[in-house]
C-alpha positions in Angstrom: 29.2 41.6 -36.3 32.5 39.1 -37.3 32.9 39.0 -34.2 29.9 37.3 -32.7 29.3 35.2 -36.1 32.7 33.7 -34.2 31.7 33.3 -31.4 28.5 32.0 -32.0 29.5 29.2 -34.6 32.3 28.6 -31.4 29.7 27.9 -28.7 28.2 25.8 -31.5 30.9 24.2 -31.8 31.6 23.5 -28.1 28.2 22.1 -28.1 28.5 19.3 -30.7 32.5 18.6 -28.8 30.2 17.7 -26.4 27.3 15.5 -27.5 29.8 13.8 -29.3 31.8 13.1 -25.8 28.9 10.9 -25.2 27.5 11.5 -22.1 25.8 15.3 -21.9 22.3 13.5 -22.8 20.1 15.5 -20.0 16.8 13.6 -19.5 13.3 15.0 -19.4 11.2 12.6 -17.4 9.1 13.9 -14.7 10.3 15.3 -11.4 8.1 11.8 -9.5 10.7 9.2 -11.3 13.8 11.4 -11.6 13.3 10.9 -7.8 12.2 7.7 -7.7 14.8 6.8 -10.3 18.4 8.3 -8.4 17.4 7.3 -4.7 16.5 3.6 -5.2 19.7 2.6 -4.1 19.7 4.5 -0.9 16.4 4.0 -0.2 16.5 0.1 -0.5 19.6 0.0 1.3 18.9 2.3 4.0 14.6 0.4 4.0 16.5 -2.9 4.4 19.3 -1.9 7.2 16.9 -0.6 9.1 14.3 -4.1 9.4 17.5 -5.3 10.1 18.6 -3.2 12.4 14.7 -3.9 14.1 14.5 -7.5 13.5 18.3 -9.3 14.4 16.7 -12.6 14.1 17.7 -15.2 11.5 14.9 -14.8 9.0 16.7 -10.8 8.3 20.1 -12.4 8.9 20.0 -14.6 6.4 17.9 -12.0 3.9 20.7 -10.2 4.0 23.2 -12.7 3.4 21.6 -13.8 0.5 20.7 -10.5 -0.8 24.7 -9.2 -0.6 25.7 -12.8 -2.0 23.4 -12.1 -5.6 24.9 -7.8 -4.9 28.3 -9.8 -5.9 27.3 -12.1 -8.7 26.3 -9.7 -10.6 29.8 -7.5 -9.9 31.1 -11.2 -11.7 29.4 -11.5 -14.4 29.4 -7.5 -15.5 33.5 -9.1 -15.4 32.7 -11.9 -17.2 30.3 -10.5 -19.5 32.4 -7.2 -20.5 29.0 -5.7 -22.2 29.5 -1.7 -22.5 26.9 0.2 -20.9 24.8 2.9 -23.6 26.1 5.6 -25.1 25.6 9.1 -24.2 24.4 8.6 -19.8 22.1 11.8 -18.5 24.1 13.9 -18.5 22.0 14.8 -14.6 23.7 11.7 -13.5 26.0 13.2 -11.4 27.6 9.5 -10.8 29.2 8.1 -13.9 29.3 4.3 -13.4 32.9 3.0 -14.9 31.6 -0.9 -14.9 29.9 -2.6 -18.1 26.4 -2.8 -18.2 25.3 -7.2 -18.4 23.5 -7.4 -15.8 21.9 -5.0 -14.4 23.1 -4.8 -11.1 20.5 -2.7 -9.8 17.9 -4.8 -11.6 19.4 -8.1 -10.6 19.2 -6.5 -6.6 15.3 -5.5 -7.1 14.2 -8.9 -8.6 16.2 -10.2 -5.2 14.5 -7.9 -3.0 11.1 -7.5 -4.7 11.0 -11.6 -4.8 12.3 -13.2 -1.4 9.8 -10.0 0.2 6.5 -10.2 -2.1 6.6 -14.5 -1.1 7.0 -12.8 2.2 4.4 -10.4 2.2 1.8 -11.8 -0.5 0.2 -8.2 0.7 3.6 -6.1 -0.7 3.7 -8.1 -4.0 2.0 -5.1 -6.0 4.1 -2.0 -4.6 7.3 -3.2 -4.9 6.5 -4.2 -8.0 5.2 -0.8 -9.7 7.8 0.9 -7.9 10.5 -1.6 -8.7 9.5 -1.0 -13.5 9.5 2.5 -12.2 13.0 2.7 -10.4 14.0 0.2 -14.4 12.5 2.6 -16.7 14.4 5.3 -15.4 17.8 3.4 -15.6 16.9 2.4 -19.2 15.6 5.8 -19.7 18.6 7.9 -19.0 20.4 6.0 -20.6 22.2 3.9 -18.0 21.1 0.8 -19.1 20.6 -0.8 -22.1 17.1 -2.6 -22.2 18.9 -6.3 -22.3 20.8 -5.7 -19.4 17.5 -4.7 -17.4 15.7 -8.1 -18.5 18.2 -9.8 -18.0 19.2 -8.3 -14.6 15.8 -8.9 -13.8 15.6 -12.1 -14.5 18.6 -13.8 -12.5 17.2 -11.1 -9.3 14.4 -13.7 -9.1 14.8 -16.4 -9.9 18.0 -16.1 -7.0 15.4 -14.8 -5.0 12.8 -17.4 -5.0 15.3 -20.1 -5.0 17.5 -18.1 -1.6 13.9 -17.8 0.2 13.9 -21.8 -0.9 16.9 -22.2 1.0 16.2 -20.4 3.4 13.4 -22.0 5.2 13.9 -25.5 3.6 11.3 -26.1 1.3 14.0 -26.1 -1.3 13.0 -29.7 -3.2 16.1 -29.8 -5.0 18.4 -29.7 -1.4 15.9 -30.4 0.8 18.5 -30.8 3.5 19.5 -27.1 3.4 18.2 -24.3 5.8 20.1 -21.8 5.9 18.2 -20.1 8.5 19.2 -23.0 11.4 22.8 -22.4 10.3 22.3 -18.9 11.1 21.0 -18.8 14.2 23.7 -21.4 14.9 26.0 -19.7 14.1 25.7 -16.1 14.0 22.6 -15.6 16.7 22.8 -15.4 20.6 21.2 -16.7 23.1 18.1 -14.8 22.7 17.5 -15.2 19.2 18.8 -12.7 18.1 22.0 -10.3 16.8 23.8 -8.4 18.3 23.7 -4.6 17.8 27.2 -4.3 17.7 27.4 -7.1 14.8 25.7 -4.8 13.0 28.9 -2.8 12.0 30.4 -5.8 9.4 27.2 -6.1 7.7 26.8 -2.6 7.2 29.7 -1.7 5.9 29.9 -5.2 3.6 26.3 -3.3 2.4 28.5 0.4 1.8 31.1 -1.8 -0.2 29.2 -4.3 -2.4 25.5 -1.6 -3.1 27.0 1.8 -2.3 29.5 1.7 -5.6 32.0 2.7 -2.7 34.3 1.4 -6.3 33.3 3.7 -8.1 33.8 6.4 -6.1 37.0 5.6 -5.3 38.1 5.9 -9.0 36.1 8.7 -8.9 38.9 10.0 -6.1 41.5 8.6 -7.6 41.1 10.5 -10.7 40.0 13.8 -9.2 42.7 13.7 -7.5 45.3 12.7 -10.6 43.6 15.7 -12.1 44.6 18.4 -10.3 48.0 17.2 -9.1 48.4 17.8 -12.8 
């Protein structure tokens, strides 16, 4: 009986210690919400690249340049603001973020891509809005971000998406002489007005580095390697 009591106390203490570490609260979200939230990066990046590979025109290349610039900006802002993410990130998040949380880079990307796409395809506005809200709700509920971090990211991304769209088609009231699509056409496209297939390797690599959380995976790999050596 004494041994059983010690085992139970030991188990209880381990659970308490685990909770104090801040990374062991599991999320209890509906399966559909978890599926949408956990696959957003792959789905959005994959769909974007397929559209780019299919069209390879000035619009998609300009769209890509804007989306990547928006992604880089999110990482720069995180470094400058250096605001921590919430504590107790859900335990079912396998790749724990090591960077700051303000602003949410996911929210910035969804805001940018959603706004730019919505301005092009009006019928897609409501589906994109609903998908984005589900994804961002998931990030708040799993404590990857605070509501404020998501709200700021979404606001910046949406603003960037709108401004970039006007710069792409030359309709920006303040920079009327700027037309990104014309610049892309003369700088990157061939005589047929499309990006060569071989050149798709460049956006694929850049996208993997910027959007694919490459730095987190590298840090995680080095950390695991160091632990094995010890």
